gemmi code that builds the backbone of each chain (N, CA, C; Angstrom):
import gemmi

chains = {
    "A": [
        ("MET", (80.644, 157.282, 127.045), (81.270, 156.012, 127.433), (80.708, 155.565, 128.780)),
        ("ALA", (80.313, 154.306, 128.859), (79.791, 153.776, 130.122), (80.930, 153.685, 131.140)),
        ("LYS", (80.525, 153.718, 132.392), (81.538, 153.727, 133.454), (82.450, 152.482, 133.384)),
        ("ASP", (81.805, 151.317, 133.102), (82.572, 150.073, 133.107), (83.519, 149.950, 131.917)),
        ("ASP", (83.291, 150.773, 130.879), (84.143, 150.689, 129.697), (85.398, 151.543, 129.819)),
        ("CYS", (85.548, 152.274, 130.908), (86.699, 153.155, 131.068), (88.008, 152.363, 131.023)),
        ("LYS", (88.901, 152.824, 130.165), (90.183, 152.118, 130.014), (91.335, 152.934, 130.604)),
        ("ASN", (90.984, 153.883, 131.443), (92.007, 154.698, 132.097), (92.851, 155.446, 131.068)),
        ("CYS", (92.143, 156.146, 130.180), (92.855, 156.902, 129.156), (93.590, 158.085, 129.793)),
        ("PRO", (94.574, 158.679, 129.080), (95.406, 159.719, 129.698), (94.633, 160.963, 130.118)),
        ("ASP", (93.486, 161.248, 129.439), (92.733, 162.460, 129.749), (91.839, 162.300, 130.972)),
        ("CYS", (91.818, 161.170, 131.538), (90.869, 160.917, 132.607), (91.594, 160.282, 133.782)),
        ("ASP", (91.197, 160.641, 134.968), (91.887, 160.114, 136.140), (91.104, 159.000, 136.829)),
        ("LYS", (90.034, 158.515, 136.130), (89.255, 157.421, 136.740), (90.057, 156.120, 136.685)),
        ("LYS", (89.918, 155.330, 137.699), (90.550, 154.014, 137.716), (89.617, 153.032, 137.007)),
        ("PRO", (90.141, 152.151, 136.169), (89.271, 151.141, 135.563), (88.807, 150.144, 136.614)),
        ("PRO", (87.633, 149.522, 136.371), (87.166, 148.521, 137.347), (88.133, 147.342, 137.413)),
        ("LYS", (88.100, 146.650, 138.539), (89.070, 145.566, 138.752), (88.910, 144.438, 137.720)),
        ("TRP", (87.644, 144.146, 137.324), (87.434, 143.033, 136.386), (88.097, 143.287, 135.043)),
        ("ARG", (88.375, 144.601, 134.746), (88.967, 144.921, 133.452), (90.359, 144.269, 133.283)),
        ("SER", (91.081, 144.175, 134.412), (92.414, 143.564, 134.320), (92.323, 142.049, 134.069)),
        ("ASP", (91.198, 141.444, 134.535), (91.023, 140.002, 134.290), (90.534, 139.726, 132.868)),
        ("PHE", (89.742, 140.656, 132.342), (89.186, 140.497, 130.985), (89.554, 141.716, 130.148)),
        ("PRO", (90.813, 141.790, 129.700), (91.277, 143.014, 129.032), (90.755, 143.203, 127.606)),
        ("VAL", (90.152, 142.184, 127.005), (89.699, 142.294, 125.613), (88.245, 142.726, 125.584)),
        ("SER", (87.966, 143.818, 124.869), (86.580, 144.294, 124.799), (85.770, 143.436, 123.838)),
        ("TRP", (84.451, 143.604, 123.925), (83.537, 142.801, 123.102), (83.858, 142.936, 121.611)),
        ("ASP", (84.088, 144.143, 121.131), (84.363, 144.367, 119.703), (85.688, 143.734, 119.280)),
        ("GLU", (86.699, 143.923, 120.101), (88.028, 143.388, 119.753), (88.045, 141.861, 119.723)),
        ("ASP", (87.106, 141.255, 120.470), (87.063, 139.799, 120.535), (86.758, 139.177, 119.177)),
        ("ASN", (86.090, 139.947, 118.289), (85.722, 139.414, 116.969), (86.858, 139.489, 115.955)),
        ("TYR", (87.907, 140.212, 116.270), (89.023, 140.326, 115.331), (89.956, 139.122, 115.407)),
        ("VAL", (90.522, 138.770, 114.261), (91.587, 137.761, 114.236), (92.897, 138.525, 114.092)),
        ("THR", (93.776, 138.350, 115.045), (95.044, 139.089, 114.993), (95.994, 138.446, 113.982)),
        ("ARG", (97.049, 139.183, 113.645), (98.045, 138.627, 112.723), (98.695, 137.379, 113.323)),
        ("ARG", (98.934, 137.428, 114.628), (99.568, 136.263, 115.277), (98.682, 135.022, 115.176)),
        ("GLU", (97.374, 135.229, 115.430), (96.450, 134.087, 115.311), (96.400, 133.583, 113.867)),
        ("MET", (96.374, 134.546, 112.942), (96.288, 134.185, 111.516), (97.494, 133.338, 111.090)),
        ("VAL", (98.680, 133.766, 111.515), (99.877, 133.027, 111.099), (99.915, 131.650, 111.768)),
        ("LYS", (99.349, 131.544, 112.979), (99.259, 130.224, 113.627), (98.293, 129.322, 112.861)),
        ("PHE", (97.151, 129.861, 112.449), (96.193, 129.068, 111.658), (96.841, 128.587, 110.362)),
        ("LEU", (97.570, 129.496, 109.711), (98.210, 129.134, 108.438), (99.263, 128.043, 108.640)),
        ("ALA", (100.041, 128.158, 109.734), (101.074, 127.142, 110.000), (100.415, 125.792, 110.275)),
        ("LEU", (99.312, 125.809, 111.034), (98.591, 124.558, 111.305), (98.034, 123.982, 110.003)),
        ("GLY", (97.470, 124.863, 109.170), (96.941, 124.424, 107.871), (98.027, 123.824, 107.000)),
        ("SER", (99.214, 124.418, 107.048), (100.342, 123.927, 106.261), (100.717, 122.507, 106.680)),
        ("VAL", (100.772, 122.273, 107.991), (101.104, 120.930, 108.503), (100.010, 119.932, 108.101)),
        ("LEU", (98.743, 120.352, 108.231), (97.635, 119.459, 107.874), (97.659, 119.111, 106.384)),
        ("LEU", (97.970, 120.091, 105.539), (98.031, 119.830, 104.094), (99.155, 118.851, 103.759)),
        ("ALA", (100.310, 119.019, 104.427), (101.416, 118.082, 104.196), (101.017, 116.678, 104.653)),
        ("GLY", (100.294, 116.599, 105.782), (99.824, 115.293, 106.275), (98.846, 114.656, 105.304)),
        ("ALA", (97.928, 115.470, 104.758), (96.957, 114.958, 103.790), (97.669, 114.451, 102.539)),
        ("ASN", (98.712, 115.165, 102.125), (99.485, 114.746, 100.956), (100.196, 113.416, 101.229)),
        ("ALA", (100.673, 113.244, 102.461), (101.331, 111.981, 102.831), (100.330, 110.827, 102.775)),
        ("ILE", (99.104, 111.074, 103.240), (98.069, 110.024, 103.209), (97.759, 109.647, 101.765)),
        ("VAL", (97.617, 110.669, 100.906), (97.324, 110.409, 99.484), (98.460, 109.594, 98.850)),
        ("ALA", (99.705, 109.945, 99.198), (100.855, 109.225, 98.625), (100.935, 107.787, 99.135)),
        ("ALA", (100.391, 107.539, 100.336), (100.481, 106.183, 100.919), (99.399, 105.252, 100.380)),
        ("ILE", (98.329, 105.797, 99.826), (97.184, 104.969, 99.394), (97.587, 103.867, 98.397)),
        ("PRO", (98.372, 104.168, 97.330), (98.727, 103.086, 96.398), (99.505, 101.949, 97.061)),
        ("TYR", (100.364, 102.295, 98.055), (101.136, 101.253, 98.740), (100.221, 100.393, 99.619)),
        ("LEU", (99.226, 101.031, 100.234), (98.275, 100.274, 101.054), (97.422, 99.361, 100.171)),
        ("GLU", (97.041, 99.890, 98.992), (96.232, 99.079, 98.067), (97.033, 97.888, 97.548)),
        ("ALA", (98.345, 98.116, 97.308), (99.189, 97.034, 96.790), (99.329, 95.909, 97.805)),
        ("ALA", (99.223, 96.281, 99.086), (99.368, 95.273, 100.133), (98.072, 94.474, 100.347)),
        ("THR", (96.988, 94.909, 99.708), (95.716, 94.217, 99.870), (95.765, 92.862, 99.156)),
        ("THR", (95.295, 91.813, 99.823), (95.265, 90.499, 99.180), (93.858, 90.230, 98.663)),
        ("PHE", (93.796, 89.629, 97.491), (92.504, 89.332, 96.870), (92.244, 87.826, 96.906)),
        ("PRO", (90.978, 87.457, 96.965), (90.665, 86.022, 96.952), (90.852, 85.439, 95.553)),
        ("GLU", (90.936, 84.142, 95.474), (91.005, 83.456, 94.181), (89.652, 82.816, 93.929)),
        ("THR", (88.974, 83.340, 92.916), (87.591, 82.916, 92.675), (87.464, 82.345, 91.264)),
        ("PRO", (86.923, 81.130, 91.109), (86.712, 80.599, 89.757), (85.579, 81.345, 89.056)),
        ("ILE", (85.764, 81.565, 87.746), (84.725, 82.240, 86.961), (83.994, 81.165, 86.161)),
        ("ALA", (82.774, 80.915, 86.564), (82.001, 79.846, 85.915), (81.713, 80.212, 84.462)),
        ("GLY", (82.026, 79.309, 83.537), (81.685, 79.508, 82.124), (82.722, 80.271, 81.331)),
        ("ALA", (83.751, 80.796, 81.984), (84.752, 81.600, 81.259), (85.558, 80.748, 80.290)),
        ("GLU", (85.794, 79.488, 80.675), (86.637, 78.627, 79.830), (85.941, 78.268, 78.514)),
        ("SER", (84.606, 78.279, 78.517), (83.869, 77.893, 77.300), (83.331, 79.108, 76.542)),
        ("LEU", (83.813, 80.290, 76.911), (83.335, 81.511, 76.253), (83.837, 81.557, 74.792)),
        ("ALA", (82.922, 81.841, 73.883), (83.304, 81.901, 72.461), (83.962, 83.248, 72.158)),
        ("PRO", (84.809, 83.314, 71.138), (85.403, 84.604, 70.755), (84.327, 85.639, 70.448)),
        ("ASN", (84.637, 86.903, 70.801), (83.704, 88.018, 70.595), (82.448, 87.917, 71.465)),
        ("GLN", (82.604, 87.256, 72.606), (81.489, 87.107, 73.547), (81.932, 87.625, 74.921)),
        ("SER", (80.958, 87.858, 75.780), (81.273, 88.330, 77.137), (80.399, 87.619, 78.152)),
        ("LEU", (80.833, 87.695, 79.404), (79.983, 87.212, 80.498), (80.275, 88.066, 81.730)),
        ("THR", (79.306, 88.118, 82.617), (79.482, 88.927, 83.827), (79.688, 88.018, 85.025)),
        ("PHE", (80.419, 88.532, 85.989), (80.636, 87.794, 87.232), (80.888, 88.816, 88.346)),
        ("ARG", (81.075, 88.348, 89.548), (81.287, 89.234, 90.708), (82.661, 88.967, 91.301)),
        ("TYR", (83.436, 90.038, 91.486), (84.767, 89.867, 92.070), (85.284, 91.227, 92.552)),
        ("PRO", (85.955, 91.361, 93.680), (86.285, 90.308, 94.655), (85.137, 89.982, 95.616)),
        ("THR", (84.101, 90.837, 95.676), (82.960, 90.518, 96.551), (81.702, 90.474, 95.688)),
        ("GLU", (80.609, 90.067, 96.280), (79.339, 89.995, 95.559), (78.832, 91.377, 95.160)),
        ("ALA", (79.406, 92.419, 95.756), (78.967, 93.784, 95.442), (79.789, 94.413, 94.320)),
        ("ASP", (80.724, 93.653, 93.721), (81.599, 94.207, 92.678), (81.358, 93.510, 91.342)),
        ("PRO", (80.506, 94.087, 90.474), (80.241, 93.455, 89.182), (81.437, 93.605, 88.236)),
        ("CYS", (81.716, 92.539, 87.492), (82.825, 92.529, 86.535), (82.338, 91.935, 85.216)),
        ("ILE", (83.119, 92.184, 84.194), (82.776, 91.637, 82.885), (84.023, 91.013, 82.261)),
        ("ALA", (83.857, 89.787, 81.752), (84.952, 89.103, 81.050), (84.637, 89.120, 79.562)),
        ("VAL", (85.652, 89.424, 78.770), (85.476, 89.541, 77.308), (86.517, 88.670, 76.630)),
        ("LYS", (86.066, 87.855, 75.656), (87.031, 87.097, 74.846), (87.081, 87.756, 73.466)),
        ("ASP", (88.280, 88.241, 73.116), (88.376, 88.944, 71.828), (88.404, 87.970, 70.652)),
        ("LYS", (88.494, 88.542, 69.443), (88.421, 87.696, 68.236), (89.580, 86.707, 68.172)),
        ("ALA", (90.713, 87.095, 68.758), (91.890, 86.213, 68.735), (91.799, 85.129, 69.802)),
        ("GLY", (90.787, 85.197, 70.640), (90.606, 84.168, 71.662), (91.245, 84.513, 72.997)),
        ("LYS", (91.704, 85.763, 73.145), (92.331, 86.179, 74.415), (91.241, 86.631, 75.399)),
        ("LEU", (91.314, 86.093, 76.610), (90.296, 86.425, 77.614), (90.799, 87.557, 78.513)),
        ("LEU", (89.977, 88.611, 78.642), (90.313, 89.755, 79.488), (89.105, 90.060, 80.372)),
        ("ALA", (89.371, 90.615, 81.562), (88.255, 90.936, 82.456), (88.478, 92.304, 83.092)),
        ("TYR", (87.371, 93.001, 83.287), (87.409, 94.356, 83.852), (86.287, 94.519, 84.870)),
        ("SER", (86.446, 95.545, 85.705), (85.321, 95.942, 86.546), (84.227, 96.457, 85.623)),
        ("GLN", (82.980, 96.149, 85.972), (81.880, 96.571, 85.100), (81.404, 97.978, 85.469)),
        ("VAL", (82.012, 98.560, 86.497), (81.571, 99.867, 86.970), (82.284, 100.968, 86.170)),
        ("CYS", (81.512, 101.763, 85.455), (82.079, 102.848, 84.647), (82.802, 103.844, 85.553)),
        ("THR", (83.974, 104.277, 85.127), (84.762, 105.203, 85.958), (84.246, 106.632, 85.873)),
        ("HIS", (83.192, 106.853, 85.111), (82.608, 108.191, 85.062), (81.624, 108.365, 86.215)),
        ("LEU", (80.476, 107.690, 86.138), (79.489, 107.832, 87.214), (78.914, 106.485, 87.660)),
        ("SER", (79.728, 105.430, 87.526), (79.427, 104.125, 88.125), (78.252, 103.363, 87.513)),
        ("CYS", (77.862, 103.662, 86.287), (76.882, 102.808, 85.612), (77.591, 101.509, 85.190)),
        ("ALA", (76.803, 100.508, 84.799), (77.399, 99.234, 84.367), (77.737, 99.305, 82.877)),
        ("VAL", (78.971, 98.944, 82.525), (79.360, 98.915, 81.112), (78.973, 97.560, 80.514)),
        ("VAL", (78.716, 97.549, 79.216), (78.371, 96.306, 78.520), (79.285, 96.162, 77.302)),
        ("TYR", (79.397, 94.916, 76.825), (80.265, 94.659, 75.671), (79.473, 94.846, 74.385)),
        ("GLU", (80.004, 95.657, 73.478), (79.385, 95.834, 72.159), (80.177, 95.006, 71.161)),
        ("GLN", (79.582, 93.910, 70.733), (80.302, 92.972, 69.849), (80.692, 93.629, 68.526)),
        ("ALA", (79.759, 94.404, 67.941), (79.991, 94.960, 66.605), (81.218, 95.872, 66.583)),
        ("LYS", (81.387, 96.666, 67.632), (82.498, 97.620, 67.663), (83.690, 97.093, 68.458)),
        ("ASP", (83.512, 95.970, 69.137), (84.539, 95.391, 70.002), (85.009, 96.405, 71.055)),
        ("VAL", (84.029, 97.010, 71.723), (84.329, 97.985, 72.788), (83.413, 97.718, 73.974)),
        ("LEU", (83.808, 98.284, 75.116), (82.930, 98.277, 76.287), (82.203, 99.617, 76.298)),
        ("PHE", (80.892, 99.565, 76.437), (80.057, 100.745, 76.257), (79.263, 101.026, 77.526)),
        ("CYS", (79.274, 102.302, 77.943), (78.452, 102.709, 79.090), (77.218, 103.427, 78.533)),
        ("PRO", (76.031, 102.843, 78.681), (74.839, 103.436, 78.064), (74.346, 104.705, 78.757)),
        ("CYS", (74.780, 104.957, 79.977), (74.259, 106.129, 80.708), (74.665, 107.442, 80.036)),
        ("HIS", (75.967, 107.586, 79.732), (76.461, 108.840, 79.153), (77.299, 108.604, 77.904)),
        ("HIS", (77.095, 107.432, 77.306), (77.775, 107.079, 76.052), (79.307, 107.144, 76.190)),
        ("GLY", (79.793, 106.465, 77.200), (81.241, 106.343, 77.360), (81.718, 105.052, 76.707)),
        ("TYR", (82.902, 105.108, 76.114), (83.459, 103.927, 75.445), (84.825, 103.596, 76.027)),
        ("PHE", (85.067, 102.304, 76.203), (86.377, 101.817, 76.667), (86.859, 100.754, 75.684)),
        ("SER", (88.166, 100.726, 75.440), (88.698, 99.694, 74.535), (88.590, 98.336, 75.226)),
        ("ALA", (88.249, 97.324, 74.442), (88.096, 95.987, 75.023), (89.442, 95.324, 75.287)),
        ("ASP", (90.509, 95.788, 74.615), (91.800, 95.126, 74.793), (92.601, 95.650, 75.975)),
        ("ALA", (92.230, 96.854, 76.514), (92.990, 97.385, 77.649), (92.114, 98.120, 78.676)),
        ("GLY", (90.860, 98.370, 78.343), (89.970, 99.090, 79.252), (90.209, 100.587, 79.267)),
        ("ARG", (90.948, 101.087, 78.260), (91.229, 102.527, 78.193), (89.985, 103.294, 77.764)),
        ("PRO", (89.773, 104.507, 78.307), (88.648, 105.323, 77.820), (88.965, 105.825, 76.411)),
        ("ILE", (88.057, 105.589, 75.475), (88.318, 106.016, 74.088), (87.235, 106.945, 73.558)),
        ("GLY", (86.210, 107.194, 74.363), (85.169, 108.105, 73.909), (84.214, 108.434, 75.037)),
        ("GLY", (83.550, 109.608, 74.932), (82.582, 110.001, 75.946), (83.236, 110.597, 77.175)),
        ("PRO", (82.474, 110.759, 78.243), (82.999, 111.476, 79.419), (84.047, 110.754, 80.262)),
        ("PRO", (84.145, 109.417, 80.288), (85.137, 108.814, 81.202), (86.570, 109.213, 80.850)),
        ("VAL", (87.389, 109.449, 81.863), (88.803, 109.788, 81.638), (89.741, 108.762, 82.268)),
        ("ARG", (89.214, 107.908, 83.140), (90.062, 106.904, 83.789), (89.743, 105.518, 83.246)),
        ("PRO", (90.752, 104.646, 83.153), (90.498, 103.301, 82.623), (89.703, 102.440, 83.601)),
        ("LEU", (89.114, 101.390, 83.088), (88.411, 100.429, 83.946), (89.439, 99.606, 84.717)),
        ("PRO", (89.218, 99.362, 86.011), (90.123, 98.459, 86.736), (90.128, 97.075, 86.079)),
        ("ARG", (91.313, 96.514, 85.937), (91.432, 95.231, 85.248), (91.467, 94.098, 86.276)),
        ("ILE", (90.795, 93.027, 85.963), (90.789, 91.844, 86.834), (91.865, 90.884, 86.326)),
        ("LYS", (92.770, 90.503, 87.223), (93.823, 89.553, 86.833), (93.233, 88.146, 86.771)),
        ("LEU", (93.549, 87.451, 85.693), (93.021, 86.096, 85.498), (94.158, 85.092, 85.443)),
        ("GLU", (93.858, 83.895, 85.866), (94.824, 82.789, 85.769), (94.089, 81.534, 85.338)),
        ("GLN", (94.710, 80.777, 84.455), (94.113, 79.507, 84.054), (94.775, 78.391, 84.834)),
        ("ARG", (93.965, 77.575, 85.502), (94.473, 76.413, 86.254), (93.701, 75.193, 85.760)),
        ("GLY", (94.365, 74.414, 84.954), (93.669, 73.291, 84.325), (92.648, 73.838, 83.342)),
        ("ALA", (91.426, 73.384, 83.482), (90.378, 73.846, 82.584), (89.652, 75.074, 83.151)),
        ("GLN", (89.955, 75.406, 84.395), (89.216, 76.455, 85.088), (89.944, 77.806, 85.032)),
        ("ILE", (89.162, 78.910, 84.850), (89.723, 80.276, 84.889), (89.435, 80.864, 86.258)),
        ("PHE", (90.459, 81.430, 86.866), (90.302, 82.037, 88.192), (90.576, 83.548, 88.109)),
        ("ALA", (89.796, 84.312, 88.850), (90.107, 85.731, 89.090), (90.989, 85.776, 90.324)),
        ("VAL", (92.157, 86.434, 90.209), (93.112, 86.390, 91.329), (93.511, 87.778, 91.862)),
        ("GLY", (93.031, 88.830, 91.227), (93.407, 90.158, 91.725), (92.801, 91.269, 90.896)),
        ("VAL", (92.929, 92.481, 91.413), (92.416, 93.662, 90.706), (93.591, 94.597, 90.472)),
        ("GLU", (93.747, 95.019, 89.227), (94.837, 95.913, 88.843), (94.225, 97.292, 88.560)),
        ("VAL", (94.465, 98.255, 89.446), (93.853, 99.567, 89.249), (94.845, 100.563, 88.670)),
    ],
    "B": [
        ("MET", (115.512, 144.459, 114.759), (114.404, 145.249, 114.222), (114.372, 146.578, 114.970)),
        ("ALA", (114.488, 147.675, 114.226), (114.643, 148.973, 114.861), (113.343, 149.490, 115.465)),
        ("THR", (112.272, 149.477, 114.725), (111.012, 150.033, 115.226), (109.888, 149.024, 115.059)),
        ("SER", (108.815, 149.294, 115.784), (107.680, 148.374, 115.682), (107.018, 148.477, 114.316)),
        ("LYS", (107.147, 149.661, 113.664), (106.555, 149.803, 112.335), (107.275, 148.898, 111.322)),
        ("GLN", (108.625, 148.878, 111.454), (109.391, 147.976, 110.588), (109.037, 146.526, 110.891)),
        ("GLY", (108.830, 146.257, 112.176), (108.445, 144.899, 112.582), (107.116, 144.516, 111.975)),
        ("LEU", (106.181, 145.445, 111.945), (104.860, 145.174, 111.363), (104.984, 144.873, 109.876)),
        ("THR", (105.844, 145.630, 109.200), (106.057, 145.378, 107.763), (106.623, 143.985, 107.539)),
        ("LEU", (107.616, 143.621, 108.348), (108.215, 142.298, 108.210), (107.198, 141.207, 108.543)),
        ("PHE", (106.406, 141.449, 109.584), (105.370, 140.487, 109.988), (104.399, 140.276, 108.826)),
        ("ASN", (103.955, 141.376, 108.219), (103.009, 141.270, 107.095), (103.628, 140.521, 105.918)),
        ("ALA", (104.902, 140.812, 105.645), (105.579, 140.162, 104.513), (105.681, 138.658, 104.739)),
        ("LEU", (106.102, 138.283, 105.953), (106.236, 136.846, 106.235), (104.872, 136.161, 106.266)),
        ("LEU", (103.867, 136.889, 106.770), (102.494, 136.349, 106.763), (102.067, 136.059, 105.323)),
        ("PHE", (102.416, 136.965, 104.425), (102.073, 136.774, 103.008), (102.794, 135.538, 102.452)),
        ("PHE", (104.091, 135.384, 102.803), (104.844, 134.224, 102.286), (104.260, 132.903, 102.805)),
        ("VAL", (103.896, 132.890, 104.095), (103.312, 131.663, 104.665), (101.986, 131.352, 103.966)),
        ("ALA", (101.179, 132.398, 103.739), (99.894, 132.199, 103.047), (100.118, 131.685, 101.625)),
        ("ALA", (101.134, 132.233, 100.957), (101.452, 131.770, 99.597), (101.879, 130.306, 99.625)),
        ("GLY", (102.636, 129.921, 100.650), (103.048, 128.517, 100.801), (101.845, 127.597, 100.969)),
        ("VAL", (100.858, 128.047, 101.751), (99.648, 127.234, 101.957), (98.879, 127.079, 100.639)),
        ("VAL", (98.850, 128.150, 99.849), (98.191, 128.062, 98.533), (98.907, 127.042, 97.643)),
        ("VAL", (100.243, 127.085, 97.653), (101.036, 126.126, 96.857), (100.760, 124.695, 97.330)),
        ("GLN", (100.686, 124.505, 98.656), (100.411, 123.160, 99.188), (99.016, 122.679, 98.784)),
        ("THR", (98.048, 123.596, 98.777), (96.696, 123.220, 98.345), (96.722, 122.763, 96.888)),
        ("TRP", (97.484, 123.485, 96.066), (97.619, 123.112, 94.651), (98.292, 121.746, 94.525)),
        ("LEU", (99.340, 121.498, 95.333), (100.034, 120.204, 95.291), (99.099, 119.067, 95.707)),
        ("LEU", (98.296, 119.309, 96.748), (97.366, 118.272, 97.210), (96.324, 117.985, 96.128)),
        ("TRP", (95.845, 119.048, 95.496), (94.867, 118.898, 94.399), (95.450, 117.998, 93.294)),
        ("ASN", (96.693, 118.267, 92.928), (97.348, 117.489, 91.874), (97.605, 116.049, 92.305)),
        ("ALA", (97.933, 115.870, 93.593), (98.179, 114.513, 94.088), (96.900, 113.682, 94.018)),
        ("VAL", (95.782, 114.270, 94.432), (94.496, 113.548, 94.388), (94.122, 113.254, 92.938)),
        ("ASP", (94.337, 114.243, 92.075), (94.044, 114.069, 90.644), (94.887, 112.929, 90.062)),
        ("ALA", (96.172, 112.896, 90.419), (97.069, 111.846, 89.916), (96.687, 110.483, 90.475)),
        ("LEU", (96.281, 110.462, 91.748), (95.871, 109.185, 92.356), (94.659, 108.610, 91.629)),
        ("LEU", (93.681, 109.457, 91.348), (92.465, 108.990, 90.672), (92.756, 108.579, 89.224)),
        ("ALA", (93.756, 109.216, 88.616), (94.112, 108.882, 87.232), (95.170, 107.773, 87.172)),
        ("LYS", (95.531, 107.216, 88.336), (96.518, 106.119, 88.439), (97.909, 106.542, 87.978)),
        ("ARG", (98.225, 107.840, 88.069), (99.576, 108.306, 87.734), (100.363, 108.387, 89.043)),
        ("THR", (100.755, 107.236, 89.562), (101.344, 107.193, 90.900), (102.736, 107.812, 90.963)),
        ("ALA", (103.395, 107.977, 89.806), (104.737, 108.569, 89.817), (104.703, 110.021, 90.296)),
        ("VAL", (103.544, 110.654, 90.246), (103.426, 112.070, 90.641), (103.345, 112.219, 92.167)),
        ("LEU", (102.949, 111.154, 92.855), (102.595, 111.286, 94.278), (103.790, 111.621, 95.173)),
        ("ILE", (104.926, 110.964, 94.940), (106.087, 111.210, 95.814), (106.637, 112.632, 95.614)),
        ("PRO", (106.818, 113.116, 94.376), (107.266, 114.511, 94.223), (106.323, 115.532, 94.868)),
        ("THR", (105.010, 115.301, 94.778), (104.082, 116.253, 95.416), (104.220, 116.192, 96.932)),
        ("LEU", (104.451, 114.972, 97.458), (104.637, 114.827, 98.912), (105.906, 115.552, 99.353)),
        ("LEU", (106.995, 115.368, 98.586), (108.258, 116.035, 98.937), (108.099, 117.551, 98.858)),
        ("GLY", (107.415, 118.021, 97.826), (107.180, 119.464, 97.666), (106.375, 120.021, 98.821)),
        ("SER", (105.300, 119.312, 99.171), (104.439, 119.779, 100.251), (105.178, 119.768, 101.585)),
        ("GLY", (105.986, 118.718, 101.813), (106.770, 118.648, 103.050), (107.789, 119.769, 103.132)),
        ("PHE", (108.427, 120.060, 101.996), (109.413, 121.142, 101.962), (108.748, 122.487, 102.283)),
        ("VAL", (107.592, 122.734, 101.673), (106.886, 123.996, 101.919), (106.436, 124.077, 103.388)),
        ("ALA", (106.003, 122.937, 103.948), (105.596, 122.924, 105.367), (106.785, 123.254, 106.271)),
        ("LEU", (107.944, 122.682, 105.957), (109.145, 122.991, 106.747), (109.531, 124.463, 106.618)),
        ("LEU", (109.443, 124.967, 105.386), (109.750, 126.378, 105.134), (108.789, 127.282, 105.925)),
        ("ASN", (107.510, 126.918, 105.896), (106.518, 127.690, 106.648), (106.814, 127.628, 108.150)),
        ("GLY", (107.199, 126.430, 108.619), (107.532, 126.289, 110.041), (108.706, 127.177, 110.413)),
        ("ALA", (109.729, 127.206, 109.542), (110.900, 128.049, 109.808), (110.517, 129.529, 109.797)),
        ("LEU", (109.668, 129.925, 108.848), (109.242, 131.334, 108.770), (108.447, 131.735, 110.017)),
        ("VAL", (107.551, 130.838, 110.452), (106.716, 131.154, 111.629), (107.582, 131.209, 112.882)),
        ("THR", (108.550, 130.303, 112.987), (109.463, 130.325, 114.142), (110.240, 131.638, 114.175)),
        ("PHE", (110.763, 132.022, 113.009), (111.494, 133.289, 112.908), (110.597, 134.469, 113.260)),
        ("LEU", (109.350, 134.387, 112.767), (108.377, 135.464, 112.991), (108.122, 135.673, 114.483)),
        ("PHE", (107.875, 134.583, 115.207), (107.583, 134.709, 116.635), (108.838, 135.035, 117.427)),
        ("HIS", (109.984, 134.631, 116.899), (111.244, 134.966, 117.571), (111.461, 136.475, 117.550)),
        ("PHE", (111.319, 137.082, 116.356), (111.563, 138.537, 116.325), (110.423, 139.303, 116.978)),
        ("ASP", (109.209, 138.693, 116.971), (108.073, 139.335, 117.642), (108.334, 139.426, 119.147)),
        ("ARG", (108.893, 138.343, 119.715), (109.225, 138.348, 121.149), (110.309, 139.377, 121.443)),
        ("LYS", (111.297, 139.446, 120.544), (112.391, 140.401, 120.744), (111.885, 141.837, 120.707)),
        ("LEU", (110.923, 142.074, 119.795), (110.384, 143.422, 119.628), (109.542, 143.836, 120.826)),
        ("ARG", (108.797, 142.878, 121.372), (107.921, 143.200, 122.494), (108.702, 143.330, 123.795)),
        ("ARG", (109.779, 142.536, 123.924), (110.599, 142.626, 125.146), (112.053, 142.840, 124.740)),
        ("PRO", (112.414, 144.065, 124.402), (113.785, 144.310, 123.929), (114.806, 144.091, 125.055)),
    ],
}
model = gemmi.Model(1)
for chain_id, residues in chains.items():
    chain = gemmi.Chain(chain_id)
    for i, (resn, *xyz) in enumerate(residues, 1):
        res = gemmi.Residue()
        res.name, res.seqid = resn, gemmi.SeqId(i, " ")
        for name, pos in zip(("N", "CA", "C"), xyz):
            atom = gemmi.Atom()
            atom.name, atom.element = name, gemmi.Element(name[0])
            atom.pos, atom.b_iso = gemmi.Position(*pos), 0.0
            res.add_atom(atom)
        chain.add_residue(res)
    model.add_chain(chain)
structure = gemmi.Structure()
structure.add_model(model)
structure.setup_entities()
């Protein structure tokens, strides 16, 4: 044992150096995590996890408070049954698709596939929205995933008719 | 607490319970994120209440732990 490492054990009458009282933790012991430290880390982690859960729970309320612009969709009013058109909403970076079903009902969805963000297209023959990247299928009447890898529905675009013009007024996720 | 050995056993037991609580909270957070992405918002408040309850329980256990630890070190 080196002279400076002396801890004044009972078998020895040497006095430990003065610095030992200022720095009582040896180099090896410094690498250990004590039970007290561990339980403090766990308690801090517990509080952080509860906080993260609170943030996750608040997200839908924050999204509901978001206001969307009212944007006219050019050409939507003259869309023939079993046809589709694309537009951008709520910003130019958000592609959407409007579909008029055989009964003449107009519906609109985000064009971004909920699997890996490819653009979905309307398949007239099957009356479904189809993602060509991984062969995902969504129902045209509700945007529900009905085949392939997607598990979440397409966000729906709220539409309103004002006179002859169709407006996009919100996003329903 | 009669002896420090008994104190160590109790410390280890409570440490295990706190760790188990953190695991449960991680599972709750996982489910909350999963529900949020799947638009099942009805799940979010129960997971928040569960996680908050476990956090409070962990806080009470840790407070108790350090309380008896202080008593044991300075009887």
